[in-house]
N, C-alpha and C positions, 0 to 999 in steps of 0.2 A: 714651293720649294722660292718660283720666284719672287713672290711676297717676300720670304727673308732673306732674299739677296737682297733687295732693295731695300729693305729694314737694319741690314750687317752695313751697307754703303752707308745709309744715313747717320745710324751709331759713328761707323769709321769718320765719314766728315764731321762730325760734331766735335770727337774728341779730336782731331787733328786741327781744328779751328778754336779747341779750347786750348792746347798746348803752342798753339802759334800765337792766340792773344796773351797767354801768360808771358810766352819769350818777348812776344813784342811790348809789351807791356814793362819786360825790364830793361828793358834798350831804351826805350820812351823815357822813361824815367835816371838812365844817365844824360841820354842826349839834352833832357831838360836842364839837369843840374849845370851841365857843361853850359848850356847858352844863356843863364841865368847869371854865371859868375863873366861870361864875354860878352851880356846884354844885347844878345842878337833875338832877331825877330822870333816867337812860337806858334804863330795862327798856323802852321800848316800842320802842326805837334796835337795842337788842340782839336784839329778837326778828325784827326785819325784817333784823338784819346774816346771823342765825343760815339765813334764809331764802335771802339771796344768794349765803353762802357754800357753803349745799348744792347748791345751782341750777349756781352756780360748778365744781362738782368733781366733777359729774356731767357737764360738759361742757366737758372738755379746757381750761378758763379756771382750773389754777390760780395763775399768776402774779395775777391781777386778786384770787380769793380771800386771797392770802396781804395782799398793800398793803393790802385794808382791813383784816384783822385787826389788822395794824400800826398802823396809823392809830388802829384803835380800841382798841388797848394789849389785845387778849385773846387773843394768837396758840394759846392752851391750847385753844382751840375746835379746831384743826386736825388735832389730834390722833385727834376720832373723825369727823372727815371724810373722813382720808382711805382708800383700800382698796388692794386691791393691784394694780389698772389703774395708779394715778396717784402713789402712794408717792415715786417714782423722781423726775419729774420736781419734786414738790412739794419734796423733800428737795435739788434741783439746785438750783432757785432759791434755796431757802432759803440755803442756804452760799455761793451765789454773790452777793446780795444784801449777805450778814454785814460781806463786805468793805468795803461805803458808807456803813454804819450808825453811828453814833458809839455810845461804852461808855454802860452798859451792853447797850443794844442787842442790837446783835450777838452778845453771849456767852448773851444768852436764847434768840434766832433760833438758833444753832446748839446750843443747848442740847435747841430742839423738835425739830433734825434728829435728834441723838440719840436722841431718845425715841422717833421716829416708825421709825429705822430696827431699834431694838430689838423692837419692835412685830413688826415683820415676820421678824424672825429674820436679816437686813442687818448679820451681825456684823461682818466686815471694814472697809465703811462707818461704823459704830456707832465700829468701834475708831481710824477715824484722825481724826475728830472729837473724842476722846477726847484723843487726841494734842494735835491744835490748841488746845484747850483747856487743855491743860499739866494735864488732870484724873488722877491715879494711881486715883483710885475709882472712875469710870467706866472706864478700863482692866482694873480687876479684876475690875467688875462685867460685861465683856464677856467674861473668862474665866468665870466663873462661871455667866453664862446659857448658857454653849454648851456642847453634852457630847460633839459630834466633832472626837477626836483628832484629824485631819485636819487641821479648820480651823484648829483651835488651833496647828498647825506653822506653818500660813500666818500668824496671828497674831504667832508669835516669827518671821518672815522681816522684817514690816512693823517690828515695835519695834526690831531688831537694827539697820534703813537707819537706820531716827531717829536710833539712837547714845543709847538711853535706861538707863540701871542701872535695871533689874528683876528681882527678883525674886520666883522662882513660889511659892506654898505648895499644902498639902495640899486646901485650898477649891478652889484655881486649875485643880490637876488631882493627883486623889487617888493614881495609881501610882507607885512613886517610881522605877521605870524609866523610864518616862514623861518625868515630870517632869526629870530628870536631861537626857535626852534635848532637851528643851525648851528646857530651860536654854540650853546648848551652843548652841545655834539664836540665841537672845537673846545670847549672852556672844561672837556671832561667830568660833566657833571653828572653823566652816568655810567663813569666808570667801576664807581663801587657796585653799584647794582648788578654790571656785567659779573664783574669779578666774585661776584658774589652765588651769581646763578651755577657760573660752572663749579663752585667750591659746592652747593649744594648736588648738583647731577655726580660728580664723582665722591661725593658723601666723606665729607671733610671737615664739616662743619664742628665738628666735635674740638673744643680746644684742649691742646696740649699742653703740659708741664713743662719746664725744664730735664726733670727727671725720668719724663718719657724719652727724652732725645739723648741723655747721655746713656740710658741702659746700663748701669752701674752695675746691676744683677750679673750679666753677663763675664765681666772682671773676676780676678781673683780677690781676697780681701784687702788687699793695699791700698786699692781704691776709695772705696769707701771710707778706709779709716782718716785718709790724707784728707777728706773735706774739713777737717777741722784747724787745718794749718793758719788761713787767714780768713777767717769767715765774712768778713765786709766785704772784702776782694771776693771769693766765692759768690757771695749775693750779689754785686754788681755784676758779674758775670752772668750770673742766673737771669737778672734784668734782659740784660743783652738777649741771649737766649731765646726767653719769652715774648721778647719785640719782635725778634727775627722770623720766627717761627710764627706766631699766631697775628703776623703782619697784616693789616686790611679784615680782620674777621669779626673783630666790634667786639669780641669774647677772649678773654682767657681766664686763667686759674689764681695769676697774682693780684692783677692792676681793677678789673672791673666784677670780682666777685663782691655781691652786696653785701652787707655786714654781717646782716642776721643769717646768714648762710651756716651750715651745719657745719662748713669744714672750718668754720671758726676764723680763714683769712680773709681781711678784706685790703682794699685798696692803700686804705691808712696803712694798716699792718705793716704790709710788705714796706713798705714807704719809708717807713723808719725802721726798719732794717736795714738801711743803708745809710755810708756815715757819710756825712758833709754833703761834698760835690758829689756823693756816687748818690745823694737822692736828687739832684738837679737828671743825672740818667732815669732814674725811675720816675718820677713826674715827666719826663717828657715821652717815655717807652708807650705811655698810654695815648699820645698821639701817632706812637705807630700801631697801636693793636687796633685805629679808628682810622686807619691811612683811607685816604677820599673819601670819608664821608664826613663832608663839612659838619654840616646841623648837628648831628647827634655829637661829634666831638670836639666841636667847641661847648655843646653842653656840658659833657661829663671832666672834663678838665677845669673849667669855670671856677672849680670848688675850691682850686689849689693858688687860685689868688690871692685867697683870705687869709692866704696860711703867714704865721710872722715867720717862716724860716725864709731867708733870700735865697738859699739855693733850689725849695720847692716853685719859689716863682720863677726862679730864672726854667728851673725847668719845665713847667708850665707855660712860660712863654716859648721856647723851643718846642713844647710840643704842637701848639699854636701854629707855625712854621708849619711843623713835618704834616698836620692835618691836611692844610690847603697845598700840600706837594703837588704840582702839577691839576691842580683844578683851578681855574680860572673864576672868580665871584664879581659879579658887578658889585655888589657891598664890599666887596673890597675888606671882609672882617679883620684879615691879618694884620692889614694894616693899621687898621682903627686902633688894633688891640694894642699889638707892639709897638705903633712909632713913640707911644707915651712914656714908652721905658728907657727908652735909647738916651735920654741923658742923667740917670739917676746915678748916685752916690756911687751903688755897690758894682763892683766893675762884672760880677758874675750874673746879674742882673742883665747889666748893660749886652753882654755876651750874647747872654739865652735871646735877648732879643733882635740883637744884631744879624746872628744863625740863623733864627725863626724868619727874619724879613728876607735874609737871601736866599733859604731855602722855598718859602711860598712865593716867591717874586723873581724866581733863577730864568733866566731867556727874556723876562717883563719887559725891561729898558723903562723900567717905571721912574719917570725925572722927580715926583714927587719925595722919592725914598734915597734919588742921591742928591737932594738939595739935605737932607736930614743927616745922611752919612758923612759927603764927602769933608764938613768942619775936623769933625771926629780924627782923620787920618793928621791933621795939622794943628790939632791939638796938643800945646807940649804937656798939657796937665796929665793927659791921656795914658794908662797903664799901656805898657807895651801889647800885652792877650789883646786889650779892646782895640788896640791900633789895627795889629794883626789880622784880626777875625772881620774886622771893618772892612777892609783890604780885601777878604776872600768875598765877604758878601757883596761886592760892589763889583767882583769882578764876575760872580755868578749871573747876576742881575744885567750884567751886560755881556755875556759872556759871545765873542767871536763880533764884538758890533765895530771894534772898535774906536770906541767913543776916546775921544782927544783930552774931552774933561777929567774924566776918572785916569784915566793914564797919567793926566798930567799931575792931579792929588796924588796917587800910589808912587810917584818919583821922588815929589817932593819930600811925602814921609818917610822914602829909603833916606835921603837924603838927608833928613835933620838927626836919624840916629845916629847915636854915639857908641865909639868904640867898642864900650861892654855891652853895648845892646846885641852887635853881630855877633857875639859867642852865643846868646839865648836862642833854644831852638825855634821857638815860634817865630824869628826874625824872618824864618823862610820862606814862610806863609804868605810876606809881600811879595817878594819876584813873584808868584806863583796868581795871585790875584791880579797882577799886572800880565803875565803870559794866559791866563784864561780869556783878556778880553780878545786878544790874537787866535784866540783857538781855531784850528785849523783855516787861518787866512793867510797864510805863506807870505809872500813880497813885503804885504802891509806891517810887517812887523818890525820894517829894516831902518825905519825914522830912531823909534824906539830902544832897538838893538843898537844903535850909533850911540845916543844918550845915554844909555847901560856902563857903556865903556869908562864912563866918568865917575862911576859910584867909588867906595869905598873898595879897595882891593878884596876884603875879606868876605866881600858879597858879590862881586863883579860878575868872576867863574860863572857863579850859581847862577846871579839872573841869566848869562848869557846863555847857559843850555836850557832852564826853564823856558824862555822864551823860543829857543828855537824848537825846543821839542813843543812844546802847544802850539805855535805855529805851521809845523807842518803835522800835526798828530791826524790821523786816517788817510795820508795821502801816499802814501806806499812809496814817496822821494827815495831813491836808492843812493842820492849824491849825499843826502842828510844822513841815512843812517851811516855811511862810511864816515862823513866827521863827526859824528859821535861815538865812532867805534874808534876813531881816532884818540879822542879825549881819556877813554877807557883803557887805552893801550900804555897811559904812561905812568910809571912808579914814582908815584907824590912821596912827599914827606907827610907826616900825620894829619895837620891839622885843615888838609886839603877836606873841602866837602862837597863839591860842584860833580863829581863821578858819581855818586849816587841818582841826580836828575839827568845826567848824560843817562845813564843804565836804563833808566827810564821813559827817556826820549825815545829810546833803538825800540821800544813796545810800542809806545804811542804813535813812531812814525809808522813803524811798519806792520800795524795790526790791519790798515786801510785793503790789505789783498792776499788770498791764500798762499802764493809761492814765496813773496817777503816774507810771511808770517812764520813758514818754514826755516826760512836760513835763518830768520834771527834766534828761532829758539837755538838753531845750532850753533852761531854764533854766541848765544848766551850759555854753553855748553862750556866752552872755549875760555869765555873769563871768568866762569869758577875755578877750572884751574889753573889759569895762568893772570887772573886780578890782585890787584890788594883787598885788602880784611872790608874798605870802604865800599868795593865795587862787589865783591859776594854777599856783605849786605842787603843790596838791589837788587840783585840775580834772580832770587825767587817771586820777589815783588812784581820784577817785570815780565817773568813767566806768568804769573798770577793775572797779569794784563792781557795777558796775550792769549788767554785759555777760559777768558773768564765765563762761566758756567758753561764751559765743555770740556768737561775733565777726558784729556788723548792721556792715553796708558804711558806714552815717554815720560812726559810730564809729570804726570803723575808719579810715576819713580824716581824720578831724579828729586821731586820735592819730598817725597817719601824720606830719599837718604839724607839730603839736609837737614831731617827733623832732628833728626840727632848728631847735629854740627855739633863740634866742642865748644864752638863759637856762639854762646847762648842769642844772641841779636841774630844770626843766620839761621838756629833754627825757629826762633818767633814768627822770623818774616815768612820762612818756608813753610808752617805752620794755619799761620794767617793765609796764605796764596794756598793752601790744599782748600780751603772754608773757599776762597774764590774761584777756583776753576771749578768747585763742585756746587754752587751757589744756586740753591733752589733745583736741583736736578735729586735728589735722596739719591745719593749715590750711595750701595750698600759697601762699595770697598773701602772709597774713602771714609766713609763713615766709621768702620772696624777699622783702619787704620788711625783715627781720631781717637776711637776707645783705648787703645793699647794707649798711646803716645799721654794719655790720658794717666793710665797706671802708669807708665814709664816716667812720667815729670809728676806721683802726686805731691813730691814734697815740695816742691820749685811753686810759688805761689806764681809768681810772673809768666810761665810756660804755660803754665796748668790754667791761668786767663785767657792766653790766646789759643788753647786748644780748647776750651769752652768756646770762644769766639765763633773760632772755626763750624764746631758740633751746629752751632745755632745758621751758619752762611749755607751749609751744608743743606737745612732743611729750610730753607726760606720760605716763607709762605706756606708749608706744608707740601715745598716739590711745587709750588701751581706759579712763583713767580721766576723772573730772570735779571741778573744783573746786564746782560748784556748790551751794548748801545748800540750795536746794529742792529737792524730789521728789515723788513721786504727782502726777502733773501738774501740778506747780508749787501744793500743798495746803499742803504741809507745809513748815516751813521747821527744820533740822535746827538747835539752837544752837549746839552742839562747832561745828559745822561755819564757821556763821558768825563763832563766837569765835577762832579761828585766822586769819581774812582778815581782821580787823578789827584783830587784834594783828598783822600782819603790814604793813598798810594803812599803820598808826599808827606803827610805825618808819621807813614810808618815808616818812614826812613832814619827818624829819632824816636825809635818804637817806646823807652825808658822816660825818657822825658814827656812824651806827649800822649801817645795810648794809654802808657802803665802810671801814666803820673794824672792829674788831675783834669785832663784834658780828652778823656775820652769818651767824650760825646761826640766827639769830630768822628766818629764810627755812622751814625746818624745820617751825613752827606752820602750812603749809600741809598739812603732812599732816593736821592734824584735819580737811582738809576732804576730803581726797581718796576717791574712790568710784568703785567700775566703773560706768562708764556702760551697764551690759550689762542684758537681759533672758534669764534662765535658767529653760528652764522644765523643772519636774523631774516623775515620774511617785510614786506615791505611796506610794511606798520613799526619795524623794527622790535618786532616781537620774536623771542628766542624761536629757531626753527631747526628742528632736527632733522639731519640728512647726512645717509651714509658717505662718510669721506676716504680717497686713501691715502694712506700716509708713510712717507719711505723716504732713502738719502736723496736728497737733490744731486741729480746729472747737470754736470755742465756738457750744453748741447750748444753752442758755439759755435756757429759753422759747419753744423754738422748735413749732412744730405737726409732729403725728405723726410720724415714729422720721428722724430726718433723721441724715446721713449722720454720723460724729465725726471722720474722717482726711477730707485729700484730697491728692491728687498719690501716692496710696501704690506702695511694689513689696513686692511677696512676696519672703522670704527665710525659711529655716530657722533655727529656733532653734539654739543662742545666737545672737542679734543687737545691735546697737552702737543705741544709741538717742541721737542728737543734741539739742538742747535745742530743744525747743517739738514735740519728735518723739512721734507717741502709736502704740499697736501694739495690734492686734485680734487673734484666731485666725482663720486662713483656713478655720479647718477646723469641722466642727459636733460631729467624733469626742468633743472633749473638753470637760469643762468649768471653767473656771479658778477656782478657790477665792478671787481676787483680783480685786477692782473695777475694779483699774489693773494693766495687765501693765508692771511694772517691776520689776529686780532679783530675785529669784528666786521664782518663780512656780508653785505645786503645781497640777497636772491631774489631773483625774479623770474617768474613761472616760464618756461619755454614755450611759443607759441606752436611752434611745430614738434611739439611731442604728443606720441601717440604710445599710451601703453598699451602692451603687446597683448592680444586675446589668450 
């Protein structure tokens, strides 16, 4: 009884101290603000802060300690108070709080978390923060601080998934053979192998034909009767569906069939079932089917370079770019093959080569390509479409780099355009190329935004909106969302086009964090009810971006309603967005909706084409791929993936002129966002290792006491496994220790030395 009394006394005093500390902390914060404004001394306050922080950190109240230090602007104090028992909870709170802080406080908070992780040798976590900050010096420091080669292999897998070009040197890895091996992982040389291992394990290697996706036999007689409405358009749709569904599998039933096979169809036959520019997409689709498999892909595409048809050659050039997407190669085969076609007479060949370079070298910041492409921008003889695709490719290659020379070249190209050219749909791609240079770079865009105010009035506002939405993409900045909403609230005359990118901008900025995402979905619903027609046409695309590869039921219902809209452009955008939110999920409900839509629109060739594209997207990679640019528990945003999505969505703002015109191959920009949605566990020799894992919905455990469960509603599977949006995995066995804090993509496991088998 005495023991219980003393226990109760201790608990009461602890609770009292915590509440007193919390109360005192609030008063200290107010006093600090007051003294700062009066420029009075604060030494006595800081002594109190030291004591309160020390108490909080010892008594599991890390969030309170962090909040107090933020208020008194002295977060550096935290580093000396964390220890091995509380640093994880502290850093989790810091990284979560950073999303809700204004700049530059957010970067400061993340820097502190990075320092703490390095202090406790949690290098993989430190690397993820370095990538979030886009700080390559920090990435170098992580490699140099860690001596364990196995952990460095895991870092390389994290870098490869993020998709940045990164060169190792002798300081990061001394041994030449080891460095070469690590560089191969960063360059994604093994991605195709891992993806096909997953496909064999899940038993989906069998190629699928477009008919397997359409499932026309489940509909009444109308849909099949409508197939002859526009056979060239239907064949083109089948080309895209086939490319999306069999992406990365290396075999299909249209393009890779040997000529002597009993089915009678060979790649040559299918190619010539497409008309003119349709052949470009058909030839390029081979690159998609052989995605990431550079050696085999280049060998199979080579035969099209000897064609007499310029459209086929253009497709082959684009196919070379697609095969090399996300895979870096020391020999630079894409550059060697494509650079000689940049200056050709035929504009379709030039576009194929330029777009291929943009896709193959996205994010590479390759100087050689820059010096080849920038002269095209200011070439008075070059056609507008060639200039537009050059701007986009340069924007991709230098995505998020704020490169002044490229920016200047695109600005001059915009200033040189004549009044009549500003009415052309493709002119819109020039401001987008400029915007990509500042993707996610916030204030760095301001100088360029000032210059854009001098542009022709027909493009000025469009350029403003595009630059603003790109610069703040993924930041969740509430003030910028309000600014963009303000532009959408205006009722303007018919000729204005800048509200489309403003609507897309709301989605691009708000996709950064969950709460903002939900709020912006509600705001977009209001825009549907009260907005002008050009706003309504962009809303479905914005919804598609917010929920990409994540079919939320409320968004699915909204898009389903809009897919029957009286305005055909709204309906088309809604249909494409149904494909985007279901991309790679094999979602049965969306697949059923699209089947019904194919029956409903069987007489409308344009809408039927959009339905087919959406069907291909839903079954992307037979359900093994995702288009979501976020990874690592939604902490990191891949700039290259987002850039690919944004280009495609901007093209969809004028569906009839671009996607349904002769530039349908812009759909292939989606390849930049395609990634296997897998968890592949490998042993210390990087060979696949099957272990039991629990997969369930992720739970937010920031600031929760004790050791809360991080997933809920889980099921136990053996790796490799597929991860849906919002899923999180954890090992179901203590036999192995994962070298990555987040179980996604390739995770190296090492044996746990303390593990004992139960007798």
